[in-house]
N, CA, C and O atoms as a Tripos MOL2 file, in Angstrom:
@<TRIPOS>MOLECULE
protein
  268   267    67     0     0
PROTEIN
NO_CHARGES

@<TRIPOS>ATOM
      1 N          10.3620   -2.8520   20.5890 N.3       1 UNK1
      2 CA         10.3480   -3.9350   19.6230 C.3       1 UNK1
      3 C          10.2870   -3.3470   18.2190 C.2       1 UNK1
      4 O           9.4380   -2.5030   17.9310 O.2       1 UNK1
      5 N          11.1730   -3.7850   17.3610 N.am      2 UNK2
      6 CA         11.2260   -3.2800   15.9930 C.3       2 UNK2
      7 C          10.2920   -4.0860   15.0950 C.2       2 UNK2
      8 O          10.2950   -5.3170   15.1330 O.2       2 UNK2
      9 N           9.4900   -3.3880   14.2870 N.am      3 UNK3
     10 CA          8.5780   -4.0580   13.3620 C.3       3 UNK3
     11 C           9.3550   -4.4320   12.1070 C.2       3 UNK3
     12 O          10.0060   -3.5700   11.5180 O.2       3 UNK3
     13 N           9.3060   -5.6920   11.6810 N.am      4 UNK4
     14 CA         10.0620   -6.1120   10.4950 C.3       4 UNK4
     15 C           9.5010   -5.4930    9.2200 C.2       4 UNK4
     16 O           8.3190   -5.1560    9.1460 O.2       4 UNK4
     17 N          10.3670   -5.3470    8.2170 N.am      5 UNK5
     18 CA          9.9490   -4.8240    6.9170 C.3       5 UNK5
     19 C           8.9160   -5.7650    6.2960 C.2       5 UNK5
     20 O           9.0620   -6.9860    6.3510 O.2       5 UNK5
     21 N           7.8780   -5.1860    5.7100 N.am      6 UNK6
     22 CA          6.8230   -5.9780    5.0820 C.3       6 UNK6
     23 C           7.1620   -6.2090    3.6190 C.2       6 UNK6
     24 O           7.0330   -5.2940    2.8060 O.2       6 UNK6
     25 N           7.5920   -7.4110    3.2700 N.am      7 UNK7
     26 CA          7.9880   -7.6970    1.8950 C.3       7 UNK7
     27 C           6.7950   -7.7250    0.9420 C.2       7 UNK7
     28 O           6.9850   -7.7570   -0.2730 O.2       7 UNK7
     29 N           5.5700   -7.7150    1.4700 N.am      8 UNK8
     30 CA          4.3800   -7.7460    0.6260 C.3       8 UNK8
     31 C           3.8120   -6.3550    0.3480 C.2       8 UNK8
     32 O           2.8270   -6.2280   -0.3790 O.2       8 UNK8
     33 N           4.4130   -5.3190    0.9110 N.am      9 UNK9
     34 CA          3.9260   -3.9490    0.7160 C.3       9 UNK9
     35 C           4.2560   -3.4980   -0.7050 C.2       9 UNK9
     36 O           5.4250   -3.3660   -1.0690 O.2       9 UNK9
     37 N           3.2260   -3.2670   -1.4940 N.am     10 UNK10
     38 CA          3.4090   -2.8780   -2.8950 C.3      10 UNK10
     39 C           3.0360   -1.4160   -3.1340 C.2      10 UNK10
     40 O           2.8270   -1.0120   -4.2780 O.2      10 UNK10
     41 N           2.9500   -0.6220   -2.0700 N.am     11 UNK11
     42 CA          2.5230    0.7680   -2.1970 C.3      11 UNK11
     43 C           3.4180    1.5490   -3.1480 C.2      11 UNK11
     44 O           2.9170    2.1970   -4.0680 O.2      11 UNK11
     45 N           4.7210    1.5020   -2.9480 N.am     12 UNK12
     46 CA          5.6400    2.2590   -3.8030 C.3      12 UNK12
     47 C           5.6200    1.7430   -5.2370 C.2      12 UNK12
     48 O           5.6740    2.5240   -6.1860 O.2      12 UNK12
     49 N           5.5420    0.4260   -5.3880 N.am     13 UNK13
     50 CA          5.4930   -0.1770   -6.7220 C.3      13 UNK13
     51 C           4.2260    0.2750   -7.4630 C.2      13 UNK13
     52 O           4.2820    0.5820   -8.6540 O.2      13 UNK13
     53 N           3.0970    0.3150   -6.7660 N.am     14 UNK14
     54 CA          1.8420    0.7630   -7.3720 C.3      14 UNK14
     55 C           1.9170    2.2320   -7.7440 C.2      14 UNK14
     56 O           1.4290    2.6240   -8.8050 O.2      14 UNK14
     57 N           2.5170    3.0500   -6.8970 N.am     15 UNK15
     58 CA          2.6550    4.4760   -7.1700 C.3      15 UNK15
     59 C           3.4830    4.7180   -8.4300 C.2      15 UNK15
     60 O           3.1190    5.5520   -9.2590 O.2      15 UNK15
     61 N           4.5810    4.0030   -8.5780 N.am     16 UNK16
     62 CA          5.4250    4.1310   -9.7670 C.3      16 UNK16
     63 C           4.6470    3.7030  -11.0090 C.2      16 UNK16
     64 O           4.7540    4.3430  -12.0550 O.2      16 UNK16
     65 N           3.8670    2.6300  -10.9050 N.am     17 UNK17
     66 CA          3.0630    2.1580  -12.0330 C.3      17 UNK17
     67 C           2.0110    3.1590  -12.4530 C.2      17 UNK17
     68 O           1.8290    3.4020  -13.6460 O.2      17 UNK17
     69 N           1.3150    3.7440  -11.4940 N.am     18 UNK18
     70 CA          0.2810    4.7430  -11.7990 C.3      18 UNK18
     71 C           0.9140    5.9760  -12.4240 C.2      18 UNK18
     72 O           0.3910    6.5150  -13.3990 O.2      18 UNK18
     73 N           2.0420    6.4290  -11.8700 N.am     19 UNK19
     74 CA          2.7120    7.6120  -12.4100 C.3      19 UNK19
     75 C           3.1410    7.3810  -13.8530 C.2      19 UNK19
     76 O           2.9840    8.2720  -14.6880 O.2      19 UNK19
     77 N           3.6780    6.2080  -14.1640 N.am     20 UNK20
     78 CA          4.1170    5.9420  -15.5370 C.3      20 UNK20
     79 C           2.9310    5.9130  -16.5010 C.2      20 UNK20
     80 O           3.0600    6.3420  -17.6480 O.2      20 UNK20
     81 N           1.7790    5.4130  -16.0530 N.am     21 UNK21
     82 CA          0.5850    5.4080  -16.9060 C.3      21 UNK21
     83 C           0.0680    6.8250  -17.1380 C.2      21 UNK21
     84 O          -0.3500    7.1630  -18.2460 O.2      21 UNK21
     85 N           0.0960    7.6460  -16.1010 N.am     22 UNK22
     86 CA         -0.3350    9.0450  -16.2460 C.3      22 UNK22
     87 C           0.6070    9.7810  -17.1940 C.2      22 UNK22
     88 O           0.1550   10.5380  -18.0540 O.2      22 UNK22
     89 N           1.9110    9.5640  -17.0420 N.am     23 UNK23
     90 CA          2.8850   10.2020  -17.9290 C.3      23 UNK23
     91 C           2.6520    9.7900  -19.3800 C.2      23 UNK23
     92 O           2.7720   10.6120  -20.2880 O.2      23 UNK23
     93 N           2.3170    8.5050  -19.6000 N.am     24 UNK24
     94 CA          2.0770    8.0120  -20.9590 C.3      24 UNK24
     95 C           0.8160    8.6190  -21.5660 C.2      24 UNK24
     96 O           0.7540    8.8070  -22.7810 O.2      24 UNK24
     97 N          -0.1920    8.9310  -20.7470 N.am     25 UNK25
     98 CA         -1.4540    9.4910  -21.2470 C.3      25 UNK25
     99 C          -1.4310   11.0100  -21.3580 C.2      25 UNK25
    100 O          -2.3260   11.6000  -21.9630 O.2      25 UNK25
    101 N          -0.4310   11.6400  -20.7880 N.am     26 UNK26
    102 CA         -0.4180   13.0940  -20.6890 C.3      26 UNK26
    103 C          -0.5800   13.7820  -22.0470 C.2      26 UNK26
    104 O          -1.3430   14.7430  -22.1550 O.2      26 UNK26
    105 N           0.1050   13.3230  -23.0660 N.am     27 UNK27
    106 CA          0.0030   13.9360  -24.3920 C.3      27 UNK27
    107 C          -1.3550   13.7430  -25.0300 C.2      27 UNK27
    108 O          -1.8720   14.6680  -25.6560 O.2      27 UNK27
    109 N          -1.9490   12.5690  -24.8900 N.am     28 UNK28
    110 CA         -3.2410   12.2930  -25.5240 C.3      28 UNK28
    111 C          -4.4100   12.9010  -24.7590 C.2      28 UNK28
    112 O          -5.4870   13.0800  -25.3270 O.2      28 UNK28
    113 N          -4.2210   13.2180  -23.4930 N.am     29 UNK29
    114 CA         -5.3180   13.7810  -22.6990 C.3      29 UNK29
    115 C          -5.5720   15.2510  -23.0200 C.2      29 UNK29
    116 O          -6.6430   15.7700  -22.7070 O.2      29 UNK29
    117 N          -4.6150   15.9230  -23.6350 N.am     30 UNK30
    118 CA         -4.7740   17.3590  -23.8850 C.3      30 UNK30
    119 C          -5.8630   17.6650  -24.9100 C.2      30 UNK30
    120 O          -6.4060   18.7700  -24.9040 O.2      30 UNK30
    121 N          -6.1990   16.7220  -25.7900 N.am     31 UNK31
    122 CA         -7.2470   16.9760  -26.7880 C.3      31 UNK31
    123 C          -8.5820   16.3310  -26.4150 C.2      31 UNK31
    124 O          -9.4670   16.2250  -27.2640 O.2      31 UNK31
    125 N          -8.7410   15.9100  -25.1960 N.am     32 UNK32
    126 CA         -9.9810   15.2850  -24.7310 C.3      32 UNK32
    127 C         -10.8530   16.3110  -24.0220 C.2      32 UNK32
    128 O         -10.3510   17.2550  -23.4110 O.2      32 UNK32
    129 N         -12.1680   16.1140  -24.1130 N.am     33 UNK33
    130 CA        -13.1130   17.0120  -23.4480 C.3      33 UNK33
    131 C         -13.3650   16.6030  -22.0010 C.2      33 UNK33
    132 O         -13.6130   17.4530  -21.1460 O.2      33 UNK33
    133 N         -13.3020   15.3040  -21.7270 N.am     34 UNK34
    134 CA        -13.5550   14.7990  -20.3820 C.3      34 UNK34
    135 C         -12.4340   13.8320  -20.0220 C.2      34 UNK34
    136 O         -12.0340   12.9920  -20.8270 O.2      34 UNK34
    137 N         -11.9510   13.9660  -18.8290 N.am     35 UNK35
    138 CA        -10.9470   13.0340  -18.3270 C.3      35 UNK35
    139 C         -11.4460   12.5330  -16.9870 C.2      35 UNK35
    140 O         -11.6400   13.3220  -16.0620 O.2      35 UNK35
    141 N         -11.6550   11.2430  -16.8710 N.am     36 UNK36
    142 CA        -12.2210   10.6420  -15.6740 C.3      36 UNK36
    143 C         -11.1380    9.8550  -14.9460 C.2      36 UNK36
    144 O         -10.3920    9.0950  -15.5640 O.2      36 UNK36
    145 N         -11.0570   10.0390  -13.6500 N.am     37 UNK37
    146 CA        -10.0870    9.3020  -12.8490 C.3      37 UNK37
    147 C         -10.7250    8.7960  -11.5750 C.2      37 UNK37
    148 O         -11.7830    9.2750  -11.1660 O.2      37 UNK37
    149 N         -10.0950    7.8520  -10.9660 N.am     38 UNK38
    150 CA        -10.5810    7.2890   -9.7120 C.3      38 UNK38
    151 C          -9.5300    7.5060   -8.6410 C.2      38 UNK38
    152 O          -8.3290    7.4310   -8.8990 O.2      38 UNK38
    153 N          -9.9970    7.7700   -7.4570 N.am     39 UNK39
    154 CA         -9.1060    7.9340   -6.3250 C.3      39 UNK39
    155 C          -9.3100    6.7280   -5.4190 C.2      39 UNK39
    156 O         -10.4430    6.3160   -5.1710 O.2      39 UNK39
    157 N          -8.2530    6.1860   -4.9460 N.am     40 UNK40
    158 CA         -8.3800    5.0260   -4.0720 C.3      40 UNK40
    159 C          -7.3160    5.0350   -3.0060 C.2      40 UNK40
    160 O          -6.3550    5.8020   -3.0630 O.2      40 UNK40
    161 N          -7.5010    4.1860   -2.0490 N.am     41 UNK41
    162 CA         -6.5600    4.0600   -0.9510 C.3      41 UNK41
    163 C          -5.9150    2.6890   -1.0520 C.2      41 UNK41
    164 O          -6.6090    1.6770   -1.1390 O.2      41 UNK41
    165 N          -4.6130    2.6550   -1.0400 N.am     42 UNK42
    166 CA         -3.9020    1.3770   -1.0610 C.3      42 UNK42
    167 C          -3.6170    0.9970    0.3830 C.2      42 UNK42
    168 O          -2.8170    1.6410    1.0620 O.2      42 UNK42
    169 N          -4.2740   -0.0460    0.8400 N.am     43 UNK43
    170 CA         -4.1150   -0.4850    2.2150 C.3      43 UNK43
    171 C          -2.9320   -1.4440    2.2950 C.2      43 UNK43
    172 O          -2.7110   -2.2470    1.3890 O.2      43 UNK43
    173 N          -2.2100   -1.3570    3.3390 N.am     44 UNK44
    174 CA         -1.0540   -2.2210    3.5130 C.3      44 UNK44
    175 C          -1.0270   -2.7270    4.9500 C.2      44 UNK44
    176 O          -1.0590   -1.9440    5.8990 O.2      44 UNK44
    177 N          -0.9680   -4.0280    5.0920 N.am     45 UNK45
    178 CA         -0.9200   -4.6470    6.4080 C.3      45 UNK45
    179 C           0.5480   -4.8980    6.7530 C.2      45 UNK45
    180 O           1.2190   -5.6820    6.0830 O.2      45 UNK45
    181 N           1.0360   -4.2440    7.7800 N.am     46 UNK46
    182 CA          2.4460   -4.3630    8.1250 C.3      46 UNK46
    183 C           2.7310   -5.5050    9.0860 C.2      46 UNK46
    184 O           3.7440   -6.1910    8.9450 O.2      46 UNK46
    185 N           1.8630   -5.7190   10.0500 N.am     47 UNK47
    186 CA          2.0790   -6.8270   10.9740 C.3      47 UNK47
    187 C           0.7870   -7.1480   11.7020 C.2      47 UNK47
    188 O          -0.0670   -6.2840   11.9010 O.2      47 UNK47
    189 N           0.6630   -8.3870   12.0870 N.am     48 UNK48
    190 CA         -0.4830   -8.8370   12.8770 C.3      48 UNK48
    191 C          -0.0230   -8.9810   14.3220 C.2      48 UNK48
    192 O           0.9610   -9.6630   14.6080 O.2      48 UNK48
    193 N          -0.7410   -8.3350   15.2220 N.am     49 UNK49
    194 CA         -0.3750   -8.3850   16.6340 C.3      49 UNK49
    195 C          -1.2090   -9.4510   17.3270 C.2      49 UNK49
    196 O          -2.4390   -9.3980   17.3110 O.2      49 UNK49
    197 N          -0.5390  -10.4110   17.9300 N.am     50 UNK50
    198 CA         -1.2040  -11.4880   18.6470 C.3      50 UNK50
    199 C          -1.6470  -11.0230   20.0320 C.2      50 UNK50
    200 O          -2.7850  -11.2530   20.4420 O.2      50 UNK50
    201 N          -0.7360  -10.3660   20.7420 N.am     51 UNK51
    202 CA         -1.0250   -9.9180   22.1000 C.3      51 UNK51
    203 C          -0.2900   -8.6040   22.3560 C.2      51 UNK51
    204 O           0.9130   -8.5040   22.1170 O.2      51 UNK51
    205 N          -1.0150   -7.6020   22.8400 N.am     52 UNK52
    206 CA         -0.3940   -6.3110   23.1700 C.3      52 UNK52
    207 C          -0.5600   -6.0580   24.6660 C.2      52 UNK52
    208 O          -1.6760   -6.0000   25.1810 O.2      52 UNK52
    209 N           0.5650   -5.9090   25.3460 N.am     53 UNK53
    210 CA          0.5400   -5.6190   26.7790 C.3      53 UNK53
    211 C           0.5030   -4.1170   27.0360 C.2      53 UNK53
    212 O          -0.2240   -3.6510   27.9140 O.2      53 UNK53
    213 N           1.2810   -3.3680   26.2770 N.am     54 UNK54
    214 CA          1.2740   -1.9080   26.3550 C.3      54 UNK54
    215 C           1.8600   -1.3620   25.0510 C.2      54 UNK54
    216 O           2.0410   -2.1050   24.0860 O.2      54 UNK54
    217 N           2.1540   -0.0620   25.0310 N.am     55 UNK55
    218 CA          2.5770    0.5750   23.7870 C.3      55 UNK55
    219 C           3.9020    0.0230   23.2390 C.2      55 UNK55
    220 O           4.1500    0.1070   22.0360 O.2      55 UNK55
    221 N           4.7380   -0.5300   24.0930 N.am     56 UNK56
    222 CA          6.0310   -1.0230   23.6180 C.3      56 UNK56
    223 C           6.2340   -2.5290   23.7770 C.2      56 UNK56
    224 O           7.2860   -3.0490   23.4070 O.2      56 UNK56
    225 N           5.2540   -3.2270   24.3160 N.am     57 UNK57
    226 CA          5.3750   -4.6780   24.5040 C.3      57 UNK57
    227 C           4.2330   -5.4000   23.8160 C.2      57 UNK57
    228 O           3.0750   -5.2920   24.2220 O.2      57 UNK57
    229 N           4.5750   -6.1440   22.7620 N.am     58 UNK58
    230 CA          3.5700   -6.9110   22.0510 C.3      58 UNK58
    231 C           4.2090   -8.1290   21.4020 C.2      58 UNK58
    232 O           5.4290   -8.2100   21.2600 O.2      58 UNK58
    233 N           3.3720   -9.0610   21.0160 N.am     59 UNK59
    234 CA          3.8120  -10.2700   20.3370 C.3      59 UNK59
    235 C           3.1660  -10.3020   18.9640 C.2      59 UNK59
    236 O           1.9510  -10.1550   18.8350 O.2      59 UNK59
    237 N           3.9930  -10.4960   17.9330 N.am     60 UNK60
    238 CA          3.4690  -10.5630   16.5710 C.3      60 UNK60
    239 C           3.0180  -11.9760   16.2370 C.2      60 UNK60
    240 O           3.5530  -12.9490   16.7680 O.2      60 UNK60
    241 N           2.0360  -12.0830   15.3590 N.am     61 UNK61
    242 CA          1.6140  -13.3890   14.8440 C.3      61 UNK61
    243 C           2.6290  -13.8260   13.7920 C.2      61 UNK61
    244 O           3.1840  -12.9980   13.0690 O.2      61 UNK61
    245 N           2.8620  -15.1100   13.7170 N.am     62 UNK62
    246 CA          3.8260  -15.6430   12.7600 C.3      62 UNK62
    247 C           3.2370  -15.8410   11.3730 C.2      62 UNK62
    248 O           3.9620  -15.8460   10.3780 O.2      62 UNK62
    249 N           1.9100  -16.0050   11.3090 N.am     63 UNK63
    250 CA          1.2810  -16.2770   10.0140 C.3      63 UNK63
    251 C          -0.1980  -15.9210   10.0660 C.2      63 UNK63
    252 O          -0.7500  -15.6860   11.1410 O.2      63 UNK63
    253 N          -0.8320  -15.8820    8.9050 N.am     64 UNK64
    254 CA         -2.2680  -15.6350    8.8390 C.3      64 UNK64
    255 C          -3.0340  -16.8170    9.4370 C.2      64 UNK64
    256 O          -4.1450  -16.6400    9.9370 O.2      64 UNK64
    257 N          -2.4540  -18.0210    9.3910 N.am     65 UNK65
    258 CA         -3.1020  -19.1970    9.9840 C.3      65 UNK65
    259 C          -3.3430  -18.9880   11.4740 C.2      65 UNK65
    260 O          -4.3620  -19.4140   12.0180 O.2      65 UNK65
    261 N          -2.3970  -18.3310   12.1190 N.am     66 UNK66
    262 CA         -2.5000  -18.0820   13.5560 C.3      66 UNK66
    263 C          -3.6870  -17.1800   13.8750 C.2      66 UNK66
    264 O          -4.2230  -17.2320   14.9820 O.2      66 UNK66
    265 N          -4.0970  -16.3670   12.9290 N.am     67 UNK67
    266 CA         -5.2260  -15.4730   13.1300 C.3      67 UNK67
    267 C          -6.4980  -16.2710   13.2600 C.2      67 UNK67
    268 O          -7.5720  -15.6970   13.4370 O.2      67 UNK67
@<TRIPOS>BOND
     1     1     2 1
     2     2     3 1
     3     3     4 2
     4     3     5 am
     5     5     6 1
     6     6     7 1
     7     7     8 2
     8     7     9 am
     9     9    10 1
    10    10    11 1
    11    11    12 2
    12    11    13 am
    13    13    14 1
    14    14    15 1
    15    15    16 2
    16    15    17 am
    17    17    18 1
    18    18    19 1
    19    19    20 2
    20    19    21 am
    21    21    22 1
    22    22    23 1
    23    23    24 2
    24    23    25 am
    25    25    26 1
    26    26    27 1
    27    27    28 2
    28    27    29 am
    29    29    30 1
    30    30    31 1
    31    31    32 2
    32    31    33 am
    33    33    34 1
    34    34    35 1
    35    35    36 2
    36    35    37 am
    37    37    38 1
    38    38    39 1
    39    39    40 2
    40    39    41 am
    41    41    42 1
    42    42    43 1
    43    43    44 2
    44    43    45 am
    45    45    46 1
    46    46    47 1
    47    47    48 2
    48    47    49 am
    49    49    50 1
    50    50    51 1
    51    51    52 2
    52    51    53 am
    53    53    54 1
    54    54    55 1
    55    55    56 2
    56    55    57 am
    57    57    58 1
    58    58    59 1
    59    59    60 2
    60    59    61 am
    61    61    62 1
    62    62    63 1
    63    63    64 2
    64    63    65 am
    65    65    66 1
    66    66    67 1
    67    67    68 2
    68    67    69 am
    69    69    70 1
    70    70    71 1
    71    71    72 2
    72    71    73 am
    73    73    74 1
    74    74    75 1
    75    75    76 2
    76    75    77 am
    77    77    78 1
    78    78    79 1
    79    79    80 2
    80    79    81 am
    81    81    82 1
    82    82    83 1
    83    83    84 2
    84    83    85 am
    85    85    86 1
    86    86    87 1
    87    87    88 2
    88    87    89 am
    89    89    90 1
    90    90    91 1
    91    91    92 2
    92    91    93 am
    93    93    94 1
    94    94    95 1
    95    95    96 2
    96    95    97 am
    97    97    98 1
    98    98    99 1
    99    99   100 2
   100    99   101 am
   101   101   102 1
   102   102   103 1
   103   103   104 2
   104   103   105 am
   105   105   106 1
   106   106   107 1
   107   107   108 2
   108   107   109 am
   109   109   110 1
   110   110   111 1
   111   111   112 2
   112   111   113 am
   113   113   114 1
   114   114   115 1
   115   115   116 2
   116   115   117 am
   117   117   118 1
   118   118   119 1
   119   119   120 2
   120   119   121 am
   121   121   122 1
   122   122   123 1
   123   123   124 2
   124   123   125 am
   125   125   126 1
   126   126   127 1
   127   127   128 2
   128   127   129 am
   129   129   130 1
   130   130   131 1
   131   131   132 2
   132   131   133 am
   133   133   134 1
   134   134   135 1
   135   135   136 2
   136   135   137 am
   137   137   138 1
   138   138   139 1
   139   139   140 2
   140   139   141 am
   141   141   142 1
   142   142   143 1
   143   143   144 2
   144   143   145 am
   145   145   146 1
   146   146   147 1
   147   147   148 2
   148   147   149 am
   149   149   150 1
   150   150   151 1
   151   151   152 2
   152   151   153 am
   153   153   154 1
   154   154   155 1
   155   155   156 2
   156   155   157 am
   157   157   158 1
   158   158   159 1
   159   159   160 2
   160   159   161 am
   161   161   162 1
   162   162   163 1
   163   163   164 2
   164   163   165 am
   165   165   166 1
   166   166   167 1
   167   167   168 2
   168   167   169 am
   169   169   170 1
   170   170   171 1
   171   171   172 2
   172   171   173 am
   173   173   174 1
   174   174   175 1
   175   175   176 2
   176   175   177 am
   177   177   178 1
   178   178   179 1
   179   179   180 2
   180   179   181 am
   181   181   182 1
   182   182   183 1
   183   183   184 2
   184   183   185 am
   185   185   186 1
   186   186   187 1
   187   187   188 2
   188   187   189 am
   189   189   190 1
   190   190   191 1
   191   191   192 2
   192   191   193 am
   193   193   194 1
   194   194   195 1
   195   195   196 2
   196   195   197 am
   197   197   198 1
   198   198   199 1
   199   199   200 2
   200   199   201 am
   201   201   202 1
   202   202   203 1
   203   203   204 2
   204   203   205 am
   205   205   206 1
   206   206   207 1
   207   207   208 2
   208   207   209 am
   209   209   210 1
   210   210   211 1
   211   211   212 2
   212   211   213 am
   213   213   214 1
   214   214   215 1
   215   215   216 2
   216   215   217 am
   217   217   218 1
   218   218   219 1
   219   219   220 2
   220   219   221 am
   221   221   222 1
   222   222   223 1
   223   223   224 2
   224   223   225 am
   225   225   226 1
   226   226   227 1
   227   227   228 2
   228   227   229 am
   229   229   230 1
   230   230   231 1
   231   231   232 2
   232   231   233 am
   233   233   234 1
   234   234   235 1
   235   235   236 2
   236   235   237 am
   237   237   238 1
   238   238   239 1
   239   239   240 2
   240   239   241 am
   241   241   242 1
   242   242   243 1
   243   243   244 2
   244   243   245 am
   245   245   246 1
   246   246   247 1
   247   247   248 2
   248   247   249 am
   249   249   250 1
   250   250   251 1
   251   251   252 2
   252   251   253 am
   253   253   254 1
   254   254   255 1
   255   255   256 2
   256   255   257 am
   257   257   258 1
   258   258   259 1
   259   259   260 2
   260   259   261 am
   261   261   262 1
   262   262   263 1
   263   263   264 2
   264   263   265 am
   265   265   266 1
   266   266   267 1
   267   267   268 2
@<TRIPOS>SUBSTRUCTURE
     1 UNK1         2 RESIDUE 1 A UNK
     2 UNK2         6 RESIDUE 1 A UNK
     3 UNK3        10 RESIDUE 1 A UNK
     4 UNK4        14 RESIDUE 1 A UNK
     5 UNK5        18 RESIDUE 1 A UNK
     6 UNK6        22 RESIDUE 1 A UNK
     7 UNK7        26 RESIDUE 1 A UNK
     8 UNK8        30 RESIDUE 1 A UNK
     9 UNK9        34 RESIDUE 1 A UNK
    10 UNK10       38 RESIDUE 1 A UNK
    11 UNK11       42 RESIDUE 1 A UNK
    12 UNK12       46 RESIDUE 1 A UNK
    13 UNK13       50 RESIDUE 1 A UNK
    14 UNK14       54 RESIDUE 1 A UNK
    15 UNK15       58 RESIDUE 1 A UNK
    16 UNK16       62 RESIDUE 1 A UNK
    17 UNK17       66 RESIDUE 1 A UNK
    18 UNK18       70 RESIDUE 1 A UNK
    19 UNK19       74 RESIDUE 1 A UNK
    20 UNK20       78 RESIDUE 1 A UNK
    21 UNK21       82 RESIDUE 1 A UNK
    22 UNK22       86 RESIDUE 1 A UNK
    23 UNK23       90 RESIDUE 1 A UNK
    24 UNK24       94 RESIDUE 1 A UNK
    25 UNK25       98 RESIDUE 1 A UNK
    26 UNK26      102 RESIDUE 1 A UNK
    27 UNK27      106 RESIDUE 1 A UNK
    28 UNK28      110 RESIDUE 1 A UNK
    29 UNK29      114 RESIDUE 1 A UNK
    30 UNK30      118 RESIDUE 1 A UNK
    31 UNK31      122 RESIDUE 1 A UNK
    32 UNK32      126 RESIDUE 1 A UNK
    33 UNK33      130 RESIDUE 1 A UNK
    34 UNK34      134 RESIDUE 1 A UNK
    35 UNK35      138 RESIDUE 1 A UNK
    36 UNK36      142 RESIDUE 1 A UNK
    37 UNK37      146 RESIDUE 1 A UNK
    38 UNK38      150 RESIDUE 1 A UNK
    39 UNK39      154 RESIDUE 1 A UNK
    40 UNK40      158 RESIDUE 1 A UNK
    41 UNK41      162 RESIDUE 1 A UNK
    42 UNK42      166 RESIDUE 1 A UNK
    43 UNK43      170 RESIDUE 1 A UNK
    44 UNK44      174 RESIDUE 1 A UNK
    45 UNK45      178 RESIDUE 1 A UNK
    46 UNK46      182 RESIDUE 1 A UNK
    47 UNK47      186 RESIDUE 1 A UNK
    48 UNK48      190 RESIDUE 1 A UNK
    49 UNK49      194 RESIDUE 1 A UNK
    50 UNK50      198 RESIDUE 1 A UNK
    51 UNK51      202 RESIDUE 1 A UNK
    52 UNK52      206 RESIDUE 1 A UNK
    53 UNK53      210 RESIDUE 1 A UNK
    54 UNK54      214 RESIDUE 1 A UNK
    55 UNK55      218 RESIDUE 1 A UNK
    56 UNK56      222 RESIDUE 1 A UNK
    57 UNK57      226 RESIDUE 1 A UNK
    58 UNK58      230 RESIDUE 1 A UNK
    59 UNK59      234 RESIDUE 1 A UNK
    60 UNK60      238 RESIDUE 1 A UNK
    61 UNK61      242 RESIDUE 1 A UNK
    62 UNK62      246 RESIDUE 1 A UNK
    63 UNK63      250 RESIDUE 1 A UNK
    64 UNK64      254 RESIDUE 1 A UNK
    65 UNK65      258 RESIDUE 1 A UNK
    66 UNK66      262 RESIDUE 1 A UNK
    67 UNK67      266 RESIDUE 1 A UNK
């Protein structure tokens, strides 16, 4: 069973946004004494499984309401 593409996954979009902000700060950060950053994990939910029979047979939920 093929898992459908998750149109709500913003991982790549967030990565591009963070990279552009870092690139914009790169010149001004060179004269700073302290540079503080945060590390985080971007979680992405690809599909909700309603019922799993085995590794290749499962039924996906149609919506969050079904959960």
